[in-house]
Each structure stands twice: as C-alpha cells, then as structure tokens.
MIBA-934942 format. One record per residue: z, y, x of N, C-alpha, C, O, CB in turn; residue in one letter. Coordinates in pm, whole numbers, plus 50000, padded with zeros to 5 digits. Each point is the difference from the previous one (the first is absolute). Glycine has a CB too. Layout:
BEGIN
ZYXZYXZYXZYXZYXA;...
END
This chain:
BEGIN
487924820248657500925003050103501424994149953500495003349892498115018650182M;502034969050015501144993749971501185009650031500005004450115498874973049927R;501925025849896501195010849999501304992550008500234991449914498495025849938I;502134985350243501324994750012501005013449972499665011750019499544967450165L;501795017349779501115010549958501254994150055500384988849964498525019749812R;501885000250326501274994450053500935000749882500045010149930499614997250317T;501214980949724501145000549919501085011550040500375001950115499174973049851P;500875031949930500945011449999501194995850079500485008450077498745000249699E;501364979250215501134996550069499884999350138501024998150065499554991349754E;498345012050238499724999450145500605016050055500225002150119497324978949854R;502635028049934500165014450047501555002349956500335011849988496944997649978F;503634981550010501425002849994500665005850105499714997150116500274986649758A;500995025350095500965003650106499285004750131500324996350113501334986749787A;497285026250067499345006950118500805011250062500425008849926497454985949970L;502415005850247500915009450033499525013449996498875001950047502104982150075P;499705026249829499695015049993498835001449928499295009750027501724996050179D;498584985149691498685003249922500434997649863499774989049952498475004150226F;502425016749747500564997749864498805003849895500325000049881502285005950201P;496194996849948499065004849922499554991649899499944988250034499555023850137Y;500184990549712499584991549897498494998750007499375010549989502614996049871E;497384982950156498584998150006499225004549880500474996449892500054985450250P;498415025049856499025002949886498684994950036499664999150118501535021349812R;498144976549982498764993650004498745007649929500175007249901501324972150110Y;497325018750042498935006149924498764990650024499874993850106501105031249917A;498124974349873498804991250022498975010150081499835011949975500544972049789E;498995008350339499045010050090498584992949989499135003750080502815004850109V;497784981549716498694995250019499804985950056500894995150069498695027949957G;499374970649950499954986550048501204990049957500304990750075498445020350117D;501964991049686501004992949965501325001550074500964992649979497304994049950G;501755023050155501235002850101501015007249941499715008049911498914992650273L;502664997849855501125008749966500475005150135500184992250093500514995149689R;499525026450229500395006250113501495005149986500335005649895497215000150150M;503284992850048501545003649983500245011650093499425001550108501394974149839A;500185033449997500235010150073501495003349972500524995649898497005011850104Y;503215000550088501415006349952500015016450027499295006650076502064969449989V;499605027549856500125016250015501275004350033500914992049976497475011449865E;501935008050213501255006850014499745014949982498875004750018502044977450136A;500145025449811500105012349975499665003849873499914991349913499825011150295G;500025012349760499825005249860498594996049951499125000950086502485019249958P;498044976049842498834996949936499035012150009498814998150024502454985749825A;499235028350133499265011450011499965006450127499505011250016500954990849769G;500054991450306499715004350150498514997250054499204991849956503315002950089G;497355014050058498654998650061499834985450054500854994950074499125030449990E;499034969049900499864985750051499624997950140499095006750050500314988449733P;501304995150291499464996950129499934984950004500994992849988499955028250126V;497884974949901499664986550017500154994050154499515005050101498944999849696V;502334983350194500214995450121499424985250012500504990349943501525025750072L;496904983650065499104987650000500324992550137499735004850110498285006849742L;502604976150128500174991850105498654992350066498855002449962503484996049925H;497984993350204498854991450071500384987850005500764994749919498485021150215G;500144977949982500074985850014501114997150087500175007450097497474989649868E;503224992550015500034990749862501055003049932500694990849955498304991050129P;501335031249897501385005249922499765003249860498964997049941501925013450264S;500054995349750499895002249851500835013849958500505005850097499294966749863W;500395032349938500695012149974501445000450043500585010850006497904991549814S;502154986250210501304999250064500155006450122501085004750033499134976349864F;498645019750184499835008550121500615014149981500575005350095497314981949960L;502025018749827500215014249976501365001349968500375011449973497414993149951Y;503044986650074501455000649929500755011850059500725006649925499454967550041R;499725029050161500935012350057499205011749994500535010750026500814975950137H;497305012949802499315012849969500075005649863500065012249987498524980850179V;501425000549751500045003949859501435008349962499975009249919498444968550029M;502655018750109501205009349945499925014050065500525009749945501094969850026P;497815021350130499785013250056499045009349918500185012049980500254976950241E;498515003649735499105007849919500635003549852499915010949945498114977450189L;502565001249819500675002049864501085010850018500105007749904499504967550019A;501185026850175500945010150034499385013549996500605009649951500604974350185A;497665017049911499135011550002499475003749870499345010449997500114983850220A;500724999049672499385003149883498584992849987499285003549906502045018650099G;498264968950075498584996849984500024986749947501024993250008498125021150175L;499764981349760499844988049926499254989650102498805000950028501105012649729R;500924977150290499524993150098499374986949934500734994049921500985016850248A;496984984149857499304988449934499524991450107499165003550083500135009349718V;501324974850194499754991350113499524986349945500774990949968501005021450177A;496684987249845499364987449945500094989650108500195002950118498185009749730P;501484973750100499734987650080498484999149990499475000449888502834986850065D;497015011750153498514998249996499984986549931500994992750001498235021150220L;499504982849713499594988449965500144988750115499535001950112499015011449727I;502084976050127500154992150094501414999950088500234992650095497285009849887G;503205005749974501395002050079500925002549881499645001149883499485009950355F;502224989849812501165003549927499974993149856499744988049988500365034450147G;500184985549761500064994849879498564998149926499814992649904502545017750096R;496754997050058498665001149954499324985549988500434990650066499455033250044S;499194975149814499194986649990499304996550121499605008750077500044995349693D;500204984250252499374994950132498764991749970500094988849951502195010550163K;496735005749913498614991650003500234989750106500425002850112497935017049820P;501334967850025500404990450109499034995150092500254991750088501275002049767A;497125012850120498934996050094499905012150102499665010849953498984974149865D;501585014450301499545011650096498725007749976499955012250013501164974750145P;497825005349805498905007549956500195009249894499325010350004499544972550066A;501985015449833500205010649895500465013650045499935010049928500584971849931D;499965018250264500545012150056498895008950077499614996050110502674991149908H;497345021549943498925008150078500695015750001500875003949921496744979749990T;501845023250186500545013250029499705009449864500955006149953498614990750326Y;499335004249669499505005749887500844996049884500325008949921497454991450176A;502674986049882500534998249887501665004250017500695002249900497324978750039R;502485020050188501395004650006500205015549990501075005649972499334974050167H;498375026649888499815015749980500125001549826500845007349948497294997150297V;501084989049692499805000649869501214996749922500335006849903497424988650142E;502954993549999501124995349915501195010250019500725003149905498534971550116W;500935030150100500925011750014499645013149924500845005949932499604984350288T;498415013549794499595011049923500044999649853500225010349937498544992950244R;501024985149758500284996349864501575003149963500385006649904497694974850114A;502605013150064501585002949981500165015449997500295005749895500514972350238L;499035028549979500455011150006499445010749905500745007749938499724984450275L;498165007949778499325009449926499784995949855500175008549913498804998350298L;500674981149757499914996349861501254997649930500325006749902497654984550154D;502824998749992501144995449938501125008949998500705001449900498564978450156A;500975027350075501125008550001499545015049976500865008249969500354975050191L;497605020349851499475012949967500395010950090500035011449955499964981249825G;500355004950358500475007650096499225012350024498784998950006502104981550079L;499685031449930499215011650050500755007650108501204997750009497715004449766R;500665004850291500805006850102500844993450092501035005050046498895010049806G;499614972550177500824991650082499695001750154498955003850050501164979849752M;501085012550264499914997450145499874985650037500894991949972500435027950060T;497714977450024499644986050036500524996950139499455005550096498484995349760V;503064990950163500594995450113499544984750039500214990249928501735026550012V;497434983150184499654986150036500044996050125499615007550090499194993449750G;501694986650183500504992750115499084988050008499734993949897502755014150081Q;496994988050149499294988450016498794999949882499255009649982503024977950126D;497665000449817498835000249916500415009749894499065004449934500094971650116W;502075028349918500205011149908499185012950028499785008149910502474982450061G;497325011050149499355012350039498474995749992499235008149948502795001750212G;497534979349881498704995049966499485002649860498885004549979501644979050181L;500325013649749499685000449864500435012849946499265004849914500904971450067I;500945030950054500355013249947499035009750057499635009249927502804985250049G;497125004750148499235010250042498485001349929499455010849977502004986050241L;498074992049756498974996749909500085006549863499085006649950500834972850172R;501285018149821500145005149858500135016850001499665007749910501614968250017I;499325027350197500175017150019498625004949998499665009549929502494991250227A;496954992149932498805006650024499104996749874499035007549988501234991250277A;499844993749662499134997049892500525007149867499205002449910500184975050208E;501745025249872500435007749866501025010550068501224998149990498584980349810H;499705032350268500875009450054500515008549888501025006550024497804993250194P;500695001249670500505008649887501334995349962500725007849937497024996849977E;502704983650114501324994149956500955000850098501164997149971497824988449892R;500685018350264500784999550127500495015450028499165009149996499394969250105V;502815024549927500425011250042500175000150150499785010750056501174992349727A;499394987050286500434999050147499794984050038499904990949918502005030350067R;498064977750150499864986050060500964999250114500185009050082497364988549854I;503024991350061500954996550133499334986850044499864990349925502645020449995V;497114989750205499594988950085501044995650105500315006550100497405001849865A;502874978249995501154996950091499624986650068500004990149926501835022249923A;497854986050274499564988050067498864994349930500114988349964502115007550116N;496665010549895498894995449945498805005750048500085008050093501194987649733T;497485001150118498635005550035499194996249888500394995349893499795003050357G;498565004549789498814997849904499004996350081499175008450034501385007349798L;499384969450219498954996250092498784998249936499964997349880501564992950255P;497325011249943498634999749946499364989150078498864996649968500985028249967T;500724969750155499394991150093499025005750107499214992550059501094992049757G;499755027650207499545005850100500555002150123499395002650104499795004149739D;502284991950138500775000750131500624986450012500244993649898500305031950094I;499714969950122500624985050007501465001849958500635010350024497834980750179P;502024998949736501474998649974500864995450114499484991950077499885003349701M;501795008450245500664997950112500264983150013499964992549903501115033450079P;499174970250143500034985450029501274994049932500034988149967498715015150260E;502225004549756501344993949935499674997349845500574990949939501155023350231V;497414993649773499574998049863499194986249980500154992249906499785034050071W;499244972550126499054986649990500874988750029499734989249949498105021750132H;503214990549997500924987550025500714998349857500034988649953500465015550325R;500055005649655500574998849867499084993849899500434991349925500895028050129F;497444984849941498884994149926500064986050011500194992649904498435026150130R;501184976950105499794985750040501234991449947499834989149945498795018250273Q;502654998649802501114995049974499984994949848500174988349967500855026750220A;498784994749734499994999449849498894990249959500224992449906500645032050069V;498064975450085498964989449966500414987450032499814990949920498525023750112R;502304983050093500194985850059501404993249949500294988250018498305019550202A;502205002049715501424992849977499834990849874499475003349894502005017550205A;499094967249933500024989749887501025005849890499774999249879499714979550288P;501585026849884500825005049902500285015550044500435002850112500614972549830V;498705033549968500065014250004501575003850001500584999349892497045003349981L;503025000950230501365005749995499875014449975499725007550093501234975550061D;499255021849714499935012549958501185009150071499715010350062499184980149715I;502415005150209501035007550066499815001450148500305010550056501174982149769A;498104998050234499815000950149498935009850037500065005550110500654971049913R;498305026249892498875009650031500615014549975499685009450072498344973249856L;502735018549982500725012549965501005004350119500165011650038499664982049704V;500814995750308501145002750111499185002650112500425009050074501514975849848Q;496955009550113499255002550135499525014249997499605005150105499594970649922A;500805032149848499505013349995501155008649984499775011249956498084982349953G;503405003350120501085008749981500775001350155499954990750081500295001749636C;500375018650306500895000850133501564995649959500804996250085497625025350025R;501904979549755501354995249973500084986149960498934994949969501615026749972S;500484971250052500174986049975500394998349839501045003849946499744991850317E;498084997649677500264999849847501034988249969499854988650044497655020849900L;503524994449976501044989749952499234989949904498915001949946503155015750068P;498714971849977499554988749948499415001649844499014994649953502704994350215P;499155019549773499685003449856498845008849977499344999149896502964998550063E;497425010850133498785008050014498694991750035498905002449950502655016450124V;498674972250009498924990550038499594991849881498834997549973502025001350261R;500364996449685499764992449877499255006649892499254994349920502724995150133A;498335025149952499295008349905498345001350022499155001149911503195011750077A;497504986950125498575000450036499214986049976498784999649985501925018450192Y;500044971749821499454986849981499954997749858499144992149960501694999650252D;500055014649696500194997049851498725001849935499974992349904502375015050091A;496594999450014498805000249933499184987350006499134997649915500975025750128P;500184968250062499124988350030500654986250003500244994050105498485021950023F;501564979349748500634987049988499544989650114500834994350071499295010449673P;498594993450267499284990450084498695006050029499545010049944501624970049961D;498215012450197498615006350055499015002849910499065006950040501264981850142E;499705006949687498915003349918500065014349943499025005449949500844970650000S;501405030050062500145013649961499495011050110499965012149980502024979049876Y;497705002950250499785009750125498595003850016499655004750108502204984850013K;497255009149780498535001750029499815016350040499165003950080500074975049737A;501575028350122499805015350027500495003250151499255006150076501165000149659G;500894989350304500165003350143498934993450109499615005850102502884996349825P;497124984250028498954994850076498775007450011499445000950110501494980149832R;498645024149961498675007849985499935013450066498995003550061500774985449728A;501255018350199500005014450029499685002450136499305010050014502284993949821M;498764989450282499565002950128498434999650021499385007650073502864983449995P;497234999049856498484998550024499215010849922498805002150021501484972450010G;500495032849873499065010749908500075012750086499275009049962501304981849780L;500145011450361500085011150093498585000650060499634990450068502965006949985V;496555013649927498805003450064500034999850148500575009350057499005003349753P;499854977550261500054997750128498495002050078499874999050122502234985149812T;496895018549980498645002450048499375009249914500425000849885499404977750211S;498995030549952499505008949929499434995549871500005007549902499755003050299P;499704976349794499354993749889500924993949908499484992849915498705003650221D;503145005049861500874995849916499805004349856499655011649981501704987650210D;498844993049707499855004349868500665012349941499535007249912500184970750077P;501565023550080500835013649959499665010950080500485010949968501404977049965A;497255011450185499765012350081499235010049947500165011150049500044976250120A;498925011449735499365012249939501245009049921500265011950016497234973849949P;503055006349963500995007549910501035007150076500465010749960499214972849869A;500735010350288501135005950079499395013650085500645010250025500614963749999N;497295023050014499535013550073499935010249880500285011850023498184976550182R;501225008349682499935010149898501335006549982500135012249990498054975549899A;502815003750108501345006049973500475009850125500705009949979499924967849872A;498945018550280500305007550105499305014349977500595010650021499694967850130W;498525020849808499245014849985500815007749914500255011750031497404980449990R;502805002749867500755008249888501175005350056500295011949992498934974749825I;501635003150253501345003650029500035008550117501055006050019499774973949883L;498095022050195500205009750101499725014449964500155009450078499354972750068T;500065018949725499665013449951500865003849889500015011249948497714985950121T;503114991449890500795004449868501135007250016500874995650075498424986449829L;500885029550029501065010150001501224994149928500365005449895497945013850108E;502374970450045501074995249963500994997850114499664994250103499064997149713R;502625014050163500914997650117500194985950033500274992049910500885027950034P;498734976750175499784986350060501024999150115499795005850107497624993049833F;503724993950037500934997450091499924985750072499914989549936501405026849925L;498734984450275499704988950080501554996650059500535006250092496705001149970V;503274983449877501464995450025500014985050052500144990149929500745025949878A;498924984250347499924988850055501144995550070500605009650050497274995049950F;502724983450025501054996850087499575001250153498835001850032502084983149781S;500005014050266499755001150156499844987150054499874999350122501455020549903D;498654968849901499804986050061499164991449920500364988749967501785012750133G;496625004249863499114988949928498774998550102499225009050031501454997549699D;499324980950312498714998350091498694996449930498914999050055502634993350118P;498765005749677498864997049913499115012549963498795001350016502644979849893I;499495027650037499205013349956500315010950069499545010649957500344982649838T;500915007150318500545013250047498815007150058500115012350008502284979250044G;496425002649993498815008750059499405009149878499295009850023500014970650167G;501015016149691499345006349891500695014849965499485008249923499894966749987M;501885027050158500635012749962499155012050043499695008849919502574980150102R;497315011450125499365011350042498625002749938499495011149996501804985550204P;498194992449752498625001649919500305005549873499305009449962499594971550140I;502065014749823500255006249876500515015750023499525009449937501064965849961L;500295026050185500275014650020498895009250026499965011149946502034981350135L;497065003450003498845007650039499065000849901499455010849984500884983450226K;499344994849707499044999149897500185005249866499095005649937500484977350182S;501545015449841500305003149854500365015749965501025005350046499864969849946M;498355030649938500035015349981501335002049939500605010350031496864994049934A;503064987449955501465003249949501134998250100501135003749968498084989149813G;500615002750316500804999750089500535011450086501125000250051497914981049922A;499985028650036500175013050087501015008749929500215002349881497364997550210S;503075004950038501285007949953501194994549947500865007549953497635006150007G;501684972250042501124993749945500784995050127499414996750102499404996749667L;502475006350218500904992250093499994985049969500344996149888501135024150134E;498154971650074499884986149969501094991650065500115000650122497475002849853H;503134989849962501154992450062499604988950079498904994949980502425011249842P;499554989050278499914988150066501344992749963501095005250023497335004350168V;501464979049754501134992449960500524991750119499424989650033499715009849729I;502045005650308500274992650116500784987749968500574998649891499355022150239H;500114969249976500494986949993499524990949894500714990549966501095019450131G;496984992349844499404992049921498704993150027499135005150070502095007849807A;498684976350069498874989950019498685001849901499865010749941502104972950131G;497175006949914499035002249904500715000349865499645009249926498564980050216H;502635003649815500725002749869501135010350019501174996650012498324979549910F;500065037650078500995010250018500835000849874501055006550006497475006350154L;501144981249720500865000849894501224991050018501045001949936497035004049925Q;501804985450216501104990650038500985005550105501224999349988497194982349961E;500905024250161500825006250090500585012249982501075002850053497794985950064D;500475019649808500545015049984499495003549856499255009549980500624998550287A;500564984249641499305002849852500645014049946499375008149932500364964350000G;501655029150110500495012849935499455013150067499805010549939502324976850001A;497695010850188499255011550060498675002449960499615011449977501664985050197E;497924992749816498665002849935500015005049858499135007749959500044975050184L;501915012549773499965006249872500435014250021499365008549937501094970149938G;500505025350200500305013950009498905008650040499905011349951502264982150096R;496935001950046498905007150049498905001449889499325010349998501254981350237Q;499254999049678499065000849914500635011049872499365009049946499644964250139I;502265023349891500495009549911499935015350032499655008149914501704973150034A;499015022750181499745013950050498595002849975499765010449938501994988650238V;497334994049860498515002550009499555001749845499045007249974500584977850261F;500985009249681499465001849850500535012349960499255009449974500654966849957V;501715025350059500685010049952499665014150065500025010249931501664972250018T;498005017750188499705013950045498605003949965499675011950006501924985650180S;497504992249773498625003549937500375006849858499525010649958499094968350162A;502295013549818500255005149867500525014850009499515008049920501004968049998Q;500405028250168500415013550008499015009150052500065011949969502084980150056R;497015004150046498865009850037499215000849887499535011249979500384984050257V;499774995049678499175001449889500745008949891499445009349944499434967850111R;502335019649924500885009749911499865015450042499695008749918502064971750053T;498515022050161499945013250051498755007449969499945011949970501494980450201A;497494998749841498695007349980499785002449865498985005949963500074984450223Q;
END
C-alpha cells in the first residue's frame, strides 16, 4: 500500500479551528488523526464526518459540546484531513474504513460509553461500529445519513454525484462541499476543505467512497449492513435522528430511521431548519446544542435512577 501524508503546513491558519491534531496508528501502516475539545474526563461524543470533508466540518459543533462538559472527539477518516492517504482507490474498502475507525476509537483511544454521531459516510461507518460493538456505545445520533444495504435504490441525485466524482479529471473538493450547503462558504473555508489534498494523487479516498456505497443486494458490504440493521432495530440505546430540512441525498432516510430504530421511540427528534446536506456548515451550533441536550438529558435521567 502506497501511503501519502499531507504536509502539516497545508493546515496553517484554519479559520475557527484551533484544535491541536493528535495521531494514532490503526493498522496497515496508517496513522489516523483526530482532534478533541472539552474536558478529558467528560462523556465522549464521537463526531464522524463523511465524503469529501474532514473534522474541520465540526468546528462549530465542538464548542457547544465542550461547553456542556462533554469530550468531543472528531477523527479524520483515513484518506481525509490530516490522516494518512492510501494512494490507490482500490486500497479503500468499506470494511477497511470500518476497521480503521474502530481501531482508533476502541483500541487506541479506549472509548467507552460513547455517543456516536455520524453524518454522510460517518453514519455508514459509525452505525456499523455501534451495531458490532454495542457494549462500548451509550447512544447514537444519525444526522443526514443512513445504512444502505443495496436493497432499496439510491436517489437519482446521489447517482449524479457518484458519476460526477468518477468522471471529473480534477476533483474540486471545496466545490463538492459547497454544493451540499445552503450557505455560501467564504474563501478561507473553501481553502480549508482543499487543504488535505495538495494534488490529485492525494484524492484516492474522496474518489473511492461513492463507489463503496452498497447499491445492489449482492454488494460485498451488504451482508454486514443487513446484520447491523438487525441489531440496531432492537438495540436499547437512545437513538436521535437529527436531520436537516434540506438534504435531497439522505432526507428519505429520516422517517425510516424514526420508525425502525428501537432507541428512537419516545424521543423528541429535531429538524435542523435552513440547512443542506452538510448541516454542520449551515447550522453547526444548533446541531451541537441538540446533541448536547440529548446527551446531558440522558445523563440526568441515569443519575436520577
């Protein structure tokens, strides 16, 4: 596996992102990056990003969690952000991304009682980890995401996105993020999304991920995702569905998750208004407050019991 590592100077002067990077080895010779905010002894809240962003996406979410006394942990998926980047798209598989992220959270960081927050691919990975290691998970937040098995067709807008990524001679990362936002990203924010990728050779992860989403019942990842659904739909863990009101890619998953997930019953599920697919960009502080209320309210209930 040929591995690329983005020079640190590419991340100089990131707007509203003062967090010092931390690193851990996760196997296959790879180093995975993450940032933290809040007290080290706080209840951990894991913030998993998706395609083609990185932990920078959560810069407005993390302060809300820290202010509530929670430990926000935001990793960069392998191939993204400050994490190492396998240079061959074939080195990226769904199973490997689940394992790399599991190795960081469970082995390297030893997290227990964590709240798993996933958006986009962060949900595809985080929901698998929650299902396969429920003893380490206290609660789950699904934010503009899902867990496809290939049994239900993906929306046409997603197929157009996948084809655009596949065909683009130069993959414009910042443009892809902007396309998923309602708000206009300032130049310095667009530059921050481009920062992890000095040239096209670094973009194997963003190029590979759309092709890893299960789109047919015989997809290699379909059996594991079906098994995860069977576990999650009966798992007695609080499950918050915090979707935006303007995501054409994953919006259809909201009613399915609300109806299917045992842990969603009896909760008030927020709708984040005025936000697109990347709701962390459009309404990050609001999403952070909703997560903080969800976690701390559960803590109060547990303490009272």
